[in-house]
Short mmCIF file of the C-alpha atoms (twelve columns), coordinates in Angstrom:
data_MODEL
# 
_entry.id   MODEL 
# 
loop_
_atom_site.group_PDB 
_atom_site.id 
_atom_site.type_symbol 
_atom_site.label_atom_id 
_atom_site.label_alt_id 
_atom_site.label_comp_id 
_atom_site.label_asym_id 
_atom_site.label_seq_id 
_atom_site.Cartn_x 
_atom_site.Cartn_y 
_atom_site.Cartn_z 
_atom_site.pdbx_PDB_model_num 
ATOM 1   C CA . MET A 1   -42.809 -48.379 77.281  1 
ATOM 2   C CA . ALA A 2   -46.077 -47.046 78.680  1 
ATOM 3   C CA . TYR A 3   -45.716 -49.583 81.482  1 
ATOM 4   C CA . GLU A 4   -42.382 -47.984 82.440  1 
ATOM 5   C CA . ALA A 5   -44.069 -44.568 82.710  1 
ATOM 6   C CA . ASN A 6   -46.245 -45.821 85.582  1 
ATOM 7   C CA . TRP A 7   -43.257 -46.050 87.940  1 
ATOM 8   C CA . ALA A 8   -41.715 -43.031 89.642  1 
ATOM 9   C CA . PRO A 9   -37.921 -42.884 89.303  1 
ATOM 10  C CA . LEU A 10  -36.155 -44.123 92.440  1 
ATOM 11  C CA . SER A 11  -32.702 -43.111 93.571  1 
ATOM 12  C CA . PRO A 12  -30.103 -45.755 92.668  1 
ATOM 13  C CA . TYR A 13  -28.337 -45.021 95.954  1 
ATOM 14  C CA . SER A 14  -31.260 -45.837 98.229  1 
ATOM 15  C CA . THR A 15  -32.492 -48.869 96.300  1 
ATOM 16  C CA . GLY A 16  -29.129 -50.223 95.193  1 
ATOM 17  C CA . ILE A 17  -27.382 -50.213 98.548  1 
ATOM 18  C CA . ARG A 18  -30.359 -52.036 100.081 1 
ATOM 19  C CA . GLY A 19  -30.392 -54.575 97.206  1 
ATOM 20  C CA . ARG A 20  -33.887 -53.658 96.009  1 
ATOM 21  C CA . CYS A 21  -35.480 -53.539 92.567  1 
ATOM 22  C CA . PRO A 22  -34.568 -50.360 90.648  1 
ATOM 23  C CA . ARG A 23  -38.127 -49.909 89.350  1 
ATOM 24  C CA . CYS A 24  -40.418 -50.598 92.319  1 
ATOM 25  C CA . GLY A 25  -37.975 -50.495 95.240  1 
ATOM 26  C CA . GLN A 26  -39.740 -53.445 96.871  1 
ATOM 27  C CA . GLY A 27  -38.491 -56.612 95.192  1 
ATOM 28  C CA . HIS A 28  -35.122 -58.188 95.861  1 
ATOM 29  C CA . LEU A 29  -32.215 -57.779 93.481  1 
ATOM 30  C CA . PHE A 30  -30.113 -60.747 94.606  1 
ATOM 31  C CA . ASN A 31  -30.383 -64.507 94.993  1 
ATOM 32  C CA . GLY A 32  -27.728 -65.128 97.600  1 
ATOM 33  C CA . PHE A 33  -24.753 -62.850 98.174  1 
ATOM 34  C CA . LEU A 34  -23.862 -61.583 94.672  1 
ATOM 35  C CA . THR A 35  -26.036 -63.540 92.225  1 
ATOM 36  C CA . LEU A 36  -28.647 -61.398 90.481  1 
ATOM 37  C CA . ARG A 37  -32.187 -62.712 90.341  1 
ATOM 38  C CA . PRO A 38  -33.665 -63.196 86.850  1 
ATOM 39  C CA . ASN A 39  -36.460 -60.699 87.594  1 
ATOM 40  C CA . CYS A 40  -38.263 -58.790 90.340  1 
ATOM 41  C CA . GLU A 41  -40.785 -60.833 92.288  1 
ATOM 42  C CA . VAL A 42  -42.971 -57.748 92.866  1 
ATOM 43  C CA . CYS A 43  -43.114 -55.789 89.589  1 
ATOM 44  C CA . GLY A 44  -41.659 -58.394 87.199  1 
ATOM 45  C CA . LEU A 45  -38.782 -56.231 85.902  1 
ATOM 46  C CA . ASP A 46  -36.379 -58.383 83.887  1 
ATOM 47  C CA . TYR A 47  -32.847 -57.919 85.232  1 
ATOM 48  C CA . SER A 48  -31.177 -59.109 82.030  1 
ATOM 49  C CA . PHE A 49  -30.229 -55.481 81.278  1 
ATOM 50  C CA . ALA A 50  -27.861 -55.506 84.250  1 
ATOM 51  C CA . ASP A 51  -24.181 -56.065 83.637  1 
ATOM 52  C CA . PRO A 52  -22.016 -54.515 86.340  1 
ATOM 53  C CA . ALA A 53  -19.103 -56.718 85.155  1 
ATOM 54  C CA . ASP A 54  -16.037 -56.130 87.343  1 
ATOM 55  C CA . GLY A 55  -17.135 -52.689 88.538  1 
ATOM 56  C CA . PRO A 56  -17.806 -53.631 92.177  1 
ATOM 57  C CA . ALA A 57  -14.532 -55.538 92.444  1 
ATOM 58  C CA . PHE A 58  -12.604 -52.626 90.904  1 
ATOM 59  C CA . PHE A 59  -14.011 -50.113 93.380  1 
ATOM 60  C CA . VAL A 60  -13.390 -52.417 96.331  1 
ATOM 61  C CA . ILE A 61  -9.819  -53.139 95.241  1 
ATOM 62  C CA . CYS A 62  -9.022  -49.449 94.750  1 
ATOM 63  C CA . PHE A 63  -10.722 -47.982 97.781  1 
ATOM 64  C CA . ALA A 64  -10.776 -50.777 100.361 1 
ATOM 65  C CA . CYS A 65  -8.243  -53.521 99.642  1 
ATOM 66  C CA . VAL A 66  -5.245  -51.264 99.077  1 
ATOM 67  C CA . PRO A 67  -5.663  -49.383 102.398 1 
ATOM 68  C CA . SER A 68  -6.374  -52.650 104.237 1 
ATOM 69  C CA . VAL A 69  -3.236  -54.305 102.916 1 
ATOM 70  C CA . ALA A 70  -1.264  -51.136 103.687 1 
ATOM 71  C CA . PHE A 71  -2.580  -51.362 107.259 1 
ATOM 72  C CA . ALA A 72  -1.455  -54.992 107.543 1 
ATOM 73  C CA . VAL A 73  1.990   -54.108 106.145 1 
ATOM 74  C CA . TRP A 74  2.249   -51.188 108.583 1 
ATOM 75  C CA . ILE A 75  1.480   -53.535 111.497 1 
ATOM 76  C CA . GLU A 76  4.162   -55.922 110.257 1 
ATOM 77  C CA . VAL A 77  6.809   -53.247 109.777 1 
ATOM 78  C CA . MET A 78  6.143   -51.367 113.005 1 
ATOM 79  C CA . PHE A 79  5.566   -54.244 115.430 1 
ATOM 80  C CA . GLN A 80  6.733   -57.444 113.700 1 
ATOM 81  C CA . PRO A 81  4.024   -59.434 115.468 1 
ATOM 82  C CA . PRO A 82  3.645   -63.212 115.303 1 
ATOM 83  C CA . PHE A 83  1.461   -64.699 112.580 1 
ATOM 84  C CA . TRP A 84  -1.525  -65.217 114.872 1 
ATOM 85  C CA . VAL A 85  -1.758  -61.445 115.496 1 
ATOM 86  C CA . HIS A 86  -2.235  -60.916 111.753 1 
ATOM 87  C CA . PHE A 87  -4.787  -63.692 111.805 1 
ATOM 88  C CA . LEU A 88  -6.736  -61.907 114.561 1 
ATOM 89  C CA . ILE A 89  -6.327  -58.325 113.300 1 
ATOM 90  C CA . SER A 90  -5.427  -58.142 109.608 1 
ATOM 91  C CA . LEU A 91  -7.664  -60.934 108.322 1 
ATOM 92  C CA . PRO A 92  -10.904 -59.559 109.840 1 
ATOM 93  C CA . VAL A 93  -10.038 -56.054 108.605 1 
ATOM 94  C CA . LEU A 94  -9.486  -57.423 105.098 1 
ATOM 95  C CA . ILE A 95  -12.735 -59.385 105.142 1 
ATOM 96  C CA . ILE A 96  -14.786 -56.488 106.477 1 
ATOM 97  C CA . THR A 97  -13.352 -53.920 104.079 1 
ATOM 98  C CA . CYS A 98  -13.059 -56.110 100.971 1 
ATOM 99  C CA . VAL A 99  -15.969 -58.564 100.977 1 
ATOM 100 C CA . LEU A 100 -18.825 -56.741 102.680 1 
ATOM 101 C CA . PRO A 101 -18.923 -53.713 100.315 1 
ATOM 102 C CA . LEU A 102 -19.287 -55.903 97.189  1 
ATOM 103 C CA . ARG A 103 -23.043 -56.440 97.466  1 
ATOM 104 C CA . PRO A 104 -24.064 -52.801 98.072  1 
ATOM 105 C CA . LEU A 105 -21.734 -51.630 95.308  1 
ATOM 106 C CA . LYS A 106 -23.099 -54.172 92.847  1 
ATOM 107 C CA . GLY A 107 -26.658 -53.173 93.759  1 
ATOM 108 C CA . TRP A 108 -25.821 -49.505 93.275  1 
ATOM 109 C CA . LEU A 109 -24.214 -50.157 89.867  1 
ATOM 110 C CA . VAL A 110 -27.160 -52.252 88.637  1 
ATOM 111 C CA . ASN A 111 -29.673 -49.666 89.821  1 
ATOM 112 C CA . SER A 112 -27.622 -46.882 88.229  1 
ATOM 113 C CA . GLN A 113 -27.686 -48.755 84.919  1 
ATOM 114 C CA . TYR A 114 -31.479 -48.867 85.105  1 
ATOM 115 C CA . PHE A 115 -31.890 -45.273 86.334  1 
ATOM 116 C CA . TYR A 116 -29.645 -43.763 83.653  1 
ATOM 117 C CA . LYS A 117 -30.787 -46.236 80.960  1 
ATOM 118 C CA . ALA A 118 -27.199 -47.312 80.341  1 
ATOM 119 C CA . GLU A 119 -26.641 -49.889 77.655  1 
ATOM 120 C CA . GLN A 120 -23.846 -51.231 75.564  1 
ATOM 121 C CA . GLY A 121 -22.397 -48.744 73.095  1 
ATOM 122 C CA . ARG A 122 -23.179 -49.176 69.424  1 
ATOM 123 C CA . LEU A 123 -21.760 -47.670 66.268  1 
ATOM 124 C CA . ASP A 124 -24.260 -45.676 64.281  1 
ATOM 125 C CA . LYS A 125 -23.714 -46.853 60.731  1 
ATOM 126 C CA . GLY A 126 -25.526 -44.465 58.459  1 
ATOM 127 C CA . PRO A 127 -25.877 -44.986 54.713  1 
ATOM 128 C CA . ALA A 128 -22.547 -45.482 52.937  1 
ATOM 129 C CA . ASN A 129 -23.333 -42.856 50.296  1 
ATOM 130 C CA . PRO A 130 -25.868 -40.327 51.616  1 
ATOM 131 C CA . PRO A 131 -27.897 -38.382 49.071  1 
ATOM 132 C CA . ALA A 132 -26.237 -35.188 47.812  1 
ATOM 133 C CA . GLY A 133 -28.629 -32.974 49.808  1 
ATOM 134 C CA . ASP A 134 -27.682 -34.690 53.080  1 
ATOM 135 C CA . ARG A 135 -23.917 -34.229 52.803  1 
ATOM 136 C CA . ARG A 136 -22.628 -31.785 55.327  1 
ATOM 137 C CA . SER A 137 -19.864 -29.394 54.592  1 
ATOM 138 C CA . GLY A 138 -16.989 -28.868 56.992  1 
ATOM 139 C CA . ASP A 139 -18.585 -25.702 58.508  1 
# 
């Protein structure tokens, strides 16, 4: 833990959106488009703590995909264009708004997990029968 104290805390927004290491801000977070690296090549931070799960996809679906599909439906209802118009307009809008934000969002979520020391919840199972002096009344 003393090794962790040597690093100044970095904003998850600035490091995450750029896909950088949450500890040093220099190393890369990704191998490819969305695959997390096993560790940082600069400071050696193990990225096994990171589990953004479906968070990036959820945010993109809620805030990007729904408006993009609504835009495509609006074009269809208002103008009833041929299929190729949707291919030239709606498809690029969907790709830009739905695929491109995934990487920065995933980086931000991973860096936020590190910054806020988020981890999986656990139940605190105390002793089944605490000593008489430790029992708390309903005050």
